[in-house]
C-alpha positions as CSV (number, residue, x, y, z in Angstrom):
1,M,-140.4,-96.5,0.2
2,D,-140.8,-99.3,-1.9
3,V,-138.6,-98.0,-4.0
4,L,-136.1,-96.4,-1.9
5,A,-135.7,-99.9,0.0
6,L,-135.4,-101.7,-3.2
7,L,-132.9,-98.5,-4.3
8,A,-131.1,-99.7,-1.4
9,D,-130.3,-103.3,-2.3
10,G,-129.6,-101.6,-5.9
11,F,-126.5,-99.8,-4.2
12,A,-125.6,-102.7,-1.8
13,T,-125.1,-105.0,-4.9
14,A,-123.6,-101.9,-7.8
15,L,-121.3,-100.8,-4.9
16,Q,-118.9,-104.2,-4.8
17,P,-115.6,-104.5,-5.9
18,Q,-116.2,-106.6,-8.9
19,Y,-119.1,-103.8,-10.4
20,L,-117.3,-101.0,-9.0
21,L,-114.6,-102.5,-11.5
22,F,-117.4,-103.0,-13.6
23,A,-118.7,-99.4,-13.8
24,A,-114.7,-97.8,-14.2
25,V,-114.2,-99.5,-17.1
26,G,-117.1,-98.8,-18.7
27,V,-116.9,-94.6,-18.3
28,S,-113.1,-95.0,-18.7
29,L,-114.0,-97.2,-21.9
30,G,-117.3,-94.8,-23.0
31,T,-114.8,-91.6,-22.8
32,L,-112.5,-92.6,-24.6
33,I,-114.2,-93.6,-27.7
34,G,-116.5,-90.9,-27.1
35,V,-113.6,-88.6,-27.4
36,L,-112.5,-90.4,-30.8
37,P,-114.5,-89.0,-34.1
38,G,-116.6,-91.3,-34.9
39,I,-116.4,-94.7,-32.8
40,G,-119.7,-93.9,-30.3
41,P,-121.1,-96.1,-27.5
42,A,-122.8,-98.3,-30.6
43,L,-119.8,-99.1,-32.1
44,T,-117.9,-100.3,-28.7
45,V,-121.3,-101.9,-27.2
46,A,-121.4,-103.6,-30.4
47,L,-118.3,-104.6,-30.3
48,L,-118.2,-105.9,-26.7
49,L,-121.1,-107.9,-27.4
50,P,-119.6,-111.3,-28.2
51,L,-116.8,-111.3,-25.2
52,T,-119.5,-110.8,-23.1
53,Y,-121.5,-113.9,-23.6
54,T,-120.0,-115.2,-20.5
55,F,-120.0,-112.4,-17.9
56,D,-122.1,-112.2,-15.0
57,P,-125.5,-109.8,-16.8
58,I,-125.6,-107.3,-14.2
59,G,-122.2,-106.6,-14.6
60,A,-122.4,-106.7,-18.2
61,F,-124.8,-104.1,-18.0
62,I,-123.1,-101.8,-15.8
63,M,-120.5,-101.6,-18.2
64,F,-122.9,-101.1,-21.3
65,A,-124.6,-98.5,-19.2
66,G,-121.0,-96.8,-18.6
67,I,-120.0,-96.7,-21.8
68,Y,-123.4,-94.8,-23.0
69,Y,-122.8,-92.6,-20.1
70,G,-119.1,-92.0,-20.9
71,G,-120.1,-91.7,-24.8
72,M,-122.1,-88.9,-24.4
73,Y,-119.9,-86.6,-22.0
74,G,-116.6,-88.3,-24.5
75,G,-118.6,-86.2,-27.5
76,S,-118.6,-83.0,-26.2
77,T,-114.2,-82.9,-25.8
78,T,-114.1,-83.3,-30.4
79,S,-117.2,-81.0,-30.3
80,I,-115.2,-78.4,-28.8
81,L,-111.4,-78.7,-29.7
82,L,-111.7,-80.7,-33.4
83,N,-115.4,-79.5,-34.4
84,T,-116.4,-82.9,-34.7
85,P,-119.0,-84.5,-32.5
86,G,-117.9,-87.7,-31.7
87,E,-121.6,-88.2,-31.4
88,S,-125.3,-87.3,-33.4
89,A,-126.2,-85.5,-29.9
90,S,-122.9,-83.9,-29.7
91,I,-123.6,-81.6,-33.6
92,V,-124.9,-78.5,-31.1
93,T,-121.9,-78.3,-28.9
94,T,-119.9,-77.9,-31.9
95,I,-121.5,-74.3,-32.4
96,E,-120.2,-72.3,-29.4
97,G,-118.2,-74.2,-27.8
98,F,-115.5,-74.4,-31.2
99,Q,-115.6,-70.9,-31.1
100,M,-114.8,-70.5,-27.3
101,A,-111.8,-72.8,-27.9
102,K,-110.7,-70.8,-30.7
103,R,-110.4,-67.9,-28.2
104,G,-109.0,-69.7,-25.5
105,R,-112.0,-70.7,-23.4
106,G,-111.6,-74.3,-24.5
107,G,-110.8,-75.0,-20.7
108,P,-114.2,-73.3,-19.6
109,A,-116.0,-75.0,-22.2
110,L,-114.9,-78.7,-21.0
111,A,-115.4,-77.9,-17.7
112,T,-119.2,-76.5,-18.2
113,A,-119.7,-80.0,-20.7
114,A,-118.5,-82.1,-17.4
115,I,-120.0,-80.7,-14.8
116,G,-123.3,-80.1,-16.5
117,S,-123.6,-83.3,-17.9
118,F,-123.1,-84.2,-13.8
119,V,-125.5,-82.3,-12.8
120,A,-128.4,-83.2,-15.5
121,A,-127.1,-87.2,-15.1
122,T,-128.1,-86.8,-11.8
123,I,-131.3,-84.5,-11.8
124,S,-132.2,-87.0,-14.5
125,T,-131.2,-90.4,-12.7
126,V,-132.9,-89.5,-9.9
127,A,-136.4,-89.2,-11.9
128,I,-135.9,-92.7,-13.4
129,T,-135.8,-94.1,-10.1
130,F,-138.8,-93.0,-9.6
131,F,-140.5,-92.4,-12.8
132,A,-139.7,-96.0,-14.1
133,P,-141.4,-97.9,-11.9
134,I,-145.0,-96.5,-12.7
135,V,-144.2,-96.8,-16.1
136,A,-143.4,-100.1,-15.6
137,E,-146.5,-101.1,-12.8
138,A,-148.7,-99.6,-16.3
139,A,-147.7,-101.3,-18.7
140,L,-148.6,-104.6,-17.5
141,A,-152.1,-104.0,-18.6
142,F,-150.6,-103.8,-22.2
143,Q,-151.7,-106.2,-24.6
144,P,-150.5,-107.5,-27.9
145,A,-152.6,-104.9,-29.6
146,D,-150.8,-102.1,-27.8
147,Y,-147.3,-103.3,-27.9
148,F,-147.8,-103.6,-31.6
149,A,-148.7,-100.0,-31.6
150,L,-145.3,-98.7,-29.4
151,M,-143.3,-100.8,-31.8
152,V,-145.2,-98.7,-34.9
153,V,-144.0,-95.7,-33.0
154,A,-140.9,-96.6,-32.6
155,F,-140.7,-97.7,-36.3
156,V,-142.3,-94.1,-36.8
157,S,-140.4,-92.4,-35.4
158,V,-137.0,-93.5,-35.9
159,S,-137.6,-93.1,-39.2
160,A,-138.8,-89.7,-39.5
161,L,-136.2,-87.8,-37.3
162,V,-133.5,-89.7,-38.2
163,G,-131.6,-88.7,-40.9
164,R,-132.2,-86.0,-42.9
165,S,-135.1,-87.8,-45.0
166,L,-138.3,-90.3,-44.1
167,L,-137.7,-92.1,-47.1
168,R,-134.2,-92.6,-46.2
169,G,-134.9,-93.7,-43.2
170,A,-138.1,-96.0,-43.7
171,T,-135.7,-97.7,-46.9
172,S,-132.8,-98.7,-43.5
173,L,-136.0,-99.7,-41.8
174,F,-136.8,-101.6,-44.5
175,V,-133.5,-103.6,-44.9
176,G,-133.2,-104.4,-41.0
177,L,-137.0,-105.7,-41.2
178,F,-136.0,-108.0,-44.2
179,I,-132.7,-109.3,-42.3
180,G,-135.1,-109.7,-39.6
181,V,-137.3,-112.2,-41.5
182,I,-134.4,-114.1,-42.5
183,G,-135.0,-117.9,-40.8
184,I,-137.6,-120.2,-39.9
185,D,-141.3,-119.0,-39.4
186,V,-140.9,-120.3,-36.1
187,L,-145.0,-121.1,-36.1
188,T,-145.1,-122.8,-39.8
189,G,-141.7,-123.7,-39.8
190,Q,-141.3,-122.8,-43.4
191,A,-137.9,-121.4,-44.3
192,R,-138.2,-117.5,-45.3
193,L,-135.4,-115.6,-47.3
194,T,-132.4,-118.1,-46.8
195,F,-132.7,-118.7,-50.3
196,G,-131.5,-122.5,-49.3
197,V,-128.4,-121.8,-47.3
198,T,-128.4,-124.1,-44.6
199,E,-126.7,-121.5,-42.5
200,L,-129.4,-119.0,-42.5
201,L,-132.3,-121.4,-40.9
202,D,-131.1,-119.4,-37.8
203,G,-131.4,-116.2,-39.3
204,L,-128.6,-113.6,-39.2
205,D,-127.3,-113.5,-34.7
206,I,-127.8,-109.4,-34.0
207,V,-124.3,-109.3,-33.1
208,V,-123.0,-110.0,-36.7
209,V,-125.7,-107.3,-38.1
210,A,-124.3,-104.6,-35.6
211,V,-120.6,-105.3,-35.7
212,G,-121.1,-105.6,-39.5
213,L,-122.9,-101.9,-39.3
214,F,-120.9,-99.8,-36.9
215,A,-118.0,-101.5,-36.7
216,V,-116.7,-102.6,-40.0
217,G,-119.3,-100.6,-42.1
218,E,-117.4,-97.2,-40.1
219,A,-114.3,-98.4,-40.6
220,L,-114.1,-98.3,-44.7
221,S,-116.1,-95.2,-44.5
222,V,-113.6,-93.7,-42.6
223,A,-111.1,-95.0,-44.9
224,A,-112.7,-93.7,-47.7
225,R,-112.2,-90.1,-46.5
226,L,-108.8,-90.3,-45.0
227,R,-106.8,-88.7,-47.7
228,R,-109.7,-86.2,-48.3
229,E,-109.8,-85.0,-44.4
230,R,-107.3,-83.4,-42.6
231,T,-108.0,-82.3,-38.9
232,E,-106.3,-80.0,-36.7
233,V,-106.3,-80.0,-32.5
234,I,-107.2,-76.5,-30.8
235,P,-104.7,-77.3,-27.3
236,V,-106.7,-76.6,-24.7
237,K,-105.2,-72.9,-22.8
238,G,-104.9,-72.5,-19.3
239,R,-106.8,-74.5,-16.4
240,A,-109.6,-76.7,-17.7
241,W,-111.9,-74.8,-14.9
242,M,-114.5,-72.1,-14.4
243,S,-114.8,-68.5,-13.9
244,R,-117.3,-67.4,-11.4
245,D,-119.1,-65.7,-13.8
246,D,-119.0,-68.7,-15.9
247,F,-120.7,-70.2,-13.1
248,R,-123.6,-68.0,-12.9
249,R,-124.3,-68.1,-16.4
250,S,-123.8,-72.1,-16.9
251,W,-126.0,-73.2,-13.7
252,P,-129.7,-72.2,-15.6
253,A,-129.0,-73.7,-18.5
254,W,-127.8,-76.7,-16.6
255,I,-130.9,-77.1,-15.0
256,R,-133.1,-76.1,-18.0
257,G,-131.3,-78.6,-20.2
258,A,-132.1,-81.4,-17.8
259,L,-135.8,-80.3,-17.6
260,I,-136.1,-80.7,-21.4
261,G,-133.3,-83.9,-22.0
262,F,-135.0,-85.8,-19.9
263,P,-139.0,-86.1,-20.7
264,L,-137.6,-85.2,-24.1
265,G,-135.5,-88.7,-23.8
266,S,-138.6,-90.6,-22.5
267,L,-140.8,-90.6,-25.3
268,P,-141.1,-93.0,-27.5
269,A,-139.9,-90.7,-30.5
270,G,-137.1,-89.4,-28.0
271,G,-133.7,-89.9,-27.8
272,A,-130.7,-86.9,-27.5
273,E,-130.7,-84.7,-31.0
274,I,-133.9,-83.2,-30.3
275,P,-133.2,-82.2,-26.7
276,T,-130.5,-81.1,-27.8
277,F,-131.2,-78.1,-30.5
278,L,-134.3,-77.5,-28.2
279,S,-131.5,-76.8,-25.9
280,Y,-129.7,-74.1,-27.9
281,N,-132.7,-72.7,-29.3
282,L,-134.0,-71.6,-25.9
283,E,-130.3,-70.9,-24.4
284,K,-130.3,-68.6,-27.3
285,R,-134.0,-67.0,-26.4
286,L,-133.4,-66.0,-22.6
287,S,-129.8,-65.3,-22.4
288,K,-128.9,-61.7,-21.5
289,H,-125.6,-62.0,-24.0
290,R,-127.5,-63.1,-27.3
291,D,-124.6,-61.2,-29.2
292,E,-122.2,-63.7,-28.1
293,F,-124.1,-66.6,-29.3
294,G,-121.7,-67.3,-32.4
295,T,-119.0,-66.6,-31.5
296,G,-118.7,-68.7,-28.1
297,A,-121.2,-68.4,-25.6
298,I,-121.5,-70.7,-22.7
299,E,-124.6,-71.5,-22.6
300,G,-124.9,-72.6,-26.3
301,V,-122.4,-75.6,-24.7
302,A,-124.0,-75.8,-21.2
303,G,-127.6,-76.5,-22.5
304,P,-127.3,-79.0,-25.0
305,E,-124.6,-80.8,-22.8
306,A,-127.0,-81.0,-19.6
307,A,-129.8,-81.7,-22.6
308,N,-127.8,-84.5,-23.9
309,N,-126.8,-86.8,-20.9
310,A,-129.9,-86.0,-19.4
311,A,-131.8,-87.7,-21.8
312,F,-129.3,-90.7,-21.9
313,S,-131.4,-91.7,-18.9
314,G,-134.8,-91.1,-20.5
315,V,-133.5,-93.5,-23.4
316,L,-133.7,-95.9,-20.7
317,V,-137.4,-95.6,-19.1
318,P,-139.0,-96.7,-22.2
319,L,-136.1,-99.6,-22.6
320,L,-136.1,-100.9,-19.4
321,T,-139.7,-100.4,-19.3
322,L,-141.5,-101.4,-22.4
323,G,-138.4,-103.0,-24.4
324,I,-138.6,-100.0,-26.9
325,P,-134.9,-98.4,-27.9
326,T,-135.1,-94.7,-29.2
327,S,-131.6,-94.7,-30.5
328,A,-129.0,-96.7,-31.7
329,T,-127.1,-97.9,-28.5
330,A,-130.3,-98.5,-26.9
331,A,-131.0,-100.8,-29.8
332,I,-127.8,-102.8,-29.0
333,M,-128.3,-103.2,-25.4
334,L,-131.6,-104.2,-26.2
335,A,-129.8,-107.0,-28.4
336,A,-127.4,-107.3,-25.0
337,F,-131.2,-108.6,-23.0
338,Q,-131.8,-110.9,-25.5
339,V,-128.2,-112.2,-25.5
340,Y,-128.5,-112.8,-22.0
341,N,-131.9,-114.5,-22.3
342,L,-133.7,-111.2,-20.8
343,Q,-136.5,-109.4,-22.6
344,P,-137.4,-106.1,-20.7
345,G,-140.7,-104.3,-20.1
346,P,-142.4,-104.4,-17.6
347,L,-141.8,-108.3,-16.1
348,L,-138.7,-107.1,-15.5
349,F,-139.3,-105.3,-12.6
350,Q,-140.2,-108.0,-11.4
351,N,-138.4,-111.3,-12.7
352,S,-134.6,-109.4,-12.5
353,P,-135.0,-106.3,-9.9
354,E,-131.9,-107.2,-8.7
355,L,-130.5,-106.6,-12.1
356,V,-132.8,-103.5,-12.9
357,W,-131.9,-101.4,-9.5
358,A,-128.0,-102.4,-9.5
359,L,-128.5,-100.5,-12.8
360,I,-130.1,-98.0,-11.7
361,A,-127.7,-97.4,-8.8
362,S,-124.3,-98.1,-10.9
363,L,-126.2,-94.4,-12.8
364,Y,-125.3,-92.5,-9.9
365,I,-122.0,-94.2,-8.8
366,G,-120.5,-93.6,-13.0
367,N,-121.7,-90.3,-12.8
368,V,-119.4,-89.3,-9.6
369,M,-116.9,-91.4,-11.5
370,L,-117.5,-89.3,-14.8
371,L,-117.0,-86.2,-13.4
372,A,-114.1,-87.3,-11.1
373,L,-112.3,-88.8,-13.8
374,N,-112.7,-85.8,-16.8
375,L,-112.1,-83.2,-15.0
376,P,-108.6,-84.0,-14.1
377,L,-107.4,-86.1,-17.2
378,I,-108.9,-83.7,-19.8
379,R,-105.4,-83.1,-21.2
380,I,-104.9,-86.8,-21.2
381,W,-108.1,-87.1,-23.4
382,V,-107.1,-84.5,-25.9
383,K,-103.6,-86.5,-26.5
384,I,-105.8,-89.4,-27.6
385,L,-106.7,-87.7,-30.2
386,E,-103.5,-87.7,-32.4
387,I,-104.2,-91.5,-33.0
388,P,-103.2,-92.4,-36.3
389,R,-107.0,-92.7,-37.7
390,P,-105.4,-95.9,-40.4
391,L,-103.9,-97.5,-37.0
392,L,-106.9,-96.9,-35.0
393,Y,-109.8,-98.2,-37.8
394,S,-107.2,-101.6,-38.6
395,G,-107.1,-102.2,-34.8
396,I,-111.1,-101.8,-34.7
397,L,-111.6,-104.5,-38.5
398,V,-109.2,-107.1,-36.1
399,F,-111.2,-106.9,-32.8
400,A,-114.9,-107.3,-34.9
401,T,-113.6,-110.2,-37.2
402,L,-112.0,-111.8,-33.7
403,G,-114.7,-111.0,-31.8
404,V,-117.1,-112.6,-34.5
405,Y,-115.5,-115.9,-35.0
406,S,-115.3,-116.8,-31.4
407,A,-118.7,-116.0,-30.6
408,A,-119.6,-119.3,-32.7
409,N,-116.6,-120.3,-34.4
410,S,-118.5,-119.5,-37.8
411,L,-116.2,-118.7,-40.9
412,I,-120.1,-117.5,-42.2
413,D,-120.6,-115.2,-39.8
414,V,-117.4,-113.3,-40.9
415,L,-118.8,-113.0,-44.2
416,L,-121.8,-112.4,-43.3
417,M,-120.3,-109.2,-41.0
418,Y,-118.3,-108.0,-43.8
419,A,-121.4,-108.1,-46.2
420,I,-123.5,-106.2,-43.5
421,G,-120.1,-104.2,-43.5
422,V,-120.0,-103.0,-46.7
423,L,-123.8,-102.7,-46.8
424,G,-123.0,-100.2,-44.0
425,F,-119.9,-98.4,-46.0
426,F,-122.8,-97.7,-48.9
427,M,-126.0,-96.6,-46.7
428,R,-123.2,-93.8,-45.3
429,R,-121.9,-92.5,-48.5
430,L,-125.7,-92.2,-49.7
431,D,-126.4,-90.6,-46.6
432,F,-128.9,-93.7,-45.7
433,P,-129.1,-93.6,-41.5
434,V,-127.8,-97.5,-40.8
435,G,-129.6,-96.9,-37.1
436,P,-132.7,-97.7,-38.3
437,V,-131.9,-101.4,-39.7
438,V,-131.0,-102.4,-35.9
439,L,-133.9,-101.5,-34.9
440,G,-135.7,-103.2,-37.8
441,V,-133.3,-106.4,-36.9
442,I,-134.4,-106.4,-33.5
443,L,-138.0,-105.2,-33.2
444,G,-139.5,-106.6,-36.9
445,P,-139.8,-110.3,-35.5
446,L,-141.2,-108.8,-32.2
447,L,-143.8,-106.6,-33.9
448,E,-144.6,-109.5,-36.2
449,A,-145.1,-111.7,-32.9
450,Q,-147.5,-109.3,-30.8
451,F,-149.4,-108.4,-34.5
452,R,-150.3,-112.7,-34.6
453,R,-151.2,-112.4,-31.3
454,A,-153.7,-109.6,-31.6
455,M,-155.1,-111.0,-35.2
456,S,-155.5,-114.6,-33.2
457,I,-157.8,-113.0,-29.7
458,S,-159.5,-110.7,-32.0
459,Q,-160.2,-114.0,-35.0
460,G,-158.7,-111.9,-37.6
461,D,-160.4,-108.2,-37.1
462,L,-158.3,-105.7,-37.8
463,S,-160.1,-103.5,-35.7
464,V,-158.4,-104.4,-32.7
465,F,-156.1,-101.9,-33.5
466,V,-159.0,-99.1,-33.2
467,S,-161.2,-99.9,-31.2
468,R,-159.1,-100.6,-27.5
469,P,-158.5,-96.6,-26.8
470,L,-154.7,-97.8,-25.7
471,S,-153.7,-98.4,-29.1
472,A,-155.7,-96.2,-31.2
473,I,-153.9,-93.2,-28.9
474,I,-150.8,-94.7,-29.4
475,L,-151.5,-94.9,-33.3
476,S,-152.3,-91.8,-33.5
477,F,-149.5,-90.3,-32.1
478,A,-147.0,-92.3,-34.8
479,L,-149.3,-90.8,-37.1
480,A,-148.0,-87.5,-35.4
481,V,-144.6,-87.9,-35.6
482,L,-145.1,-88.3,-39.1
483,V,-147.5,-85.5,-40.4
484,V,-146.4,-82.7,-37.8
485,P,-142.9,-81.8,-39.3
486,Y,-144.0,-81.1,-42.2
487,L,-147.0,-79.5,-41.4
488,P,-145.2,-76.1,-42.0
489,R,-144.5,-76.8,-45.4
490,I,-148.0,-78.6,-46.4
491,V,-150.0,-75.3,-44.5
492,A,-147.4,-73.1,-46.7
493,R,-148.4,-74.7,-50.0
494,L,-152.5,-74.7,-49.3
495,R,-151.2,-70.8,-48.2
496,G,-150.0,-70.5,-51.7
497,R,-150.2,-67.4,-54.5
498,R,-153.9,-66.3,-54.0
499,E,-154.3,-64.2,-57.6
500,P,-156.7,-61.0,-57.0
501,E,-160.0,-63.9,-58.3
502,G,-159.0,-65.6,-54.9
503,R,-157.5,-68.5,-57.3
504,L,-154.3,-70.6,-55.6
505,V,-151.8,-70.0,-57.3
506,F,-148.8,-71.9,-56.2
507,G,-145.1,-71.0,-57.2
508,E,-142.2,-72.6,-58.6
509,D,-140.0,-72.7,-55.5
510,D,-143.0,-73.5,-52.9
């Protein structure tokens, strides 16, 4: 009952006119940027951070959540009509969605994505309403060693599961850790990695890093590909709605996608990419129309899109209760909490209950807004795909420059932003993920602080990280996240090819 009373208070706050406006702006802007290829929620939230310094925190986070929600849905439009995922979590949708569009069934594909997003997001929001307070209460018992172990899980999972290579993910993470320790050590007062530049004594502002990596880096990357890439938008034919048979085939996939997306999104090694792939594979196995997969099966759109949106609510669980982001956008939202001098974690539910419950209530409201907004306006969103890329990304660069400069009136910050943007450009060209960089910048100093506290409590005894059962279990989970993806390859190598005498002989291709 306490949860329901707190949720009612959250609705009382979120239904105020100014917060309804923030929610409407958020979901509209989120859908808009989700529709545009390459412009995701992380980039948009990073761009808006400098402009929201004077905002009411509740209104700002309601808008940021709406952007995230809208971006998750908007990515399906480009996946279906352009064969280009607007977000990495929409990659799976291109497999069946684009084939449906080529067959003249783009309308039903977009409709099942919109309704499935609504159904799954509603289920997952109900889950976060009752699940998050339990996690927050349990996390009150965490000690510094346990928080250190949790951050190790976050680092390992992002490095291992983002991108195509563990080495590339780890390299990106260490770049972020390097940037994160620049400045004055709060314990010793010593300058670290400032190279004599006084402007670096306060460290690099996370807003400068985020805008540089996502906005400037993406703009430069797109500019480098413009001459080589040509895109053609498939028009939507007929009504953007579903037949009775489409509904019959879609609703079980929506439910299964929600049940897969939320729990996996809630894990520190979660995110939305893995649930979408698992949902697609499950639908392919369970479908009575397997022969349609690869040529436009509607279940292959309904399931992954439901898992995608359910995972978003799941991502909020570790972010709000533990302060652990499991996606690039969640990492930027963590930076936004720091901008408002708030620290996500179990104490957030005690110290700022009005913000937490207004945010959760806004998820219900934004979900309804998205459904009401997207189904009637699908053709308008398709028109947005025709905006010339040079004009769009030039505007992003101007907006990023003005935003970062206005935050502190510092030309040094602008120069640093473009320097980091060039770094982000080369990382994209060399296929290094940029998400771990932001995670390293934000969580690196917190990891160091928790490590020092744990060592101070244990008087320098490193065994504190394995002697506590909880931290030992969490570190074991981190090791599993690191090793499990490589187990099939290891087992295959150990089996090898045996000679008659029984000696193992490894083939050249093993």
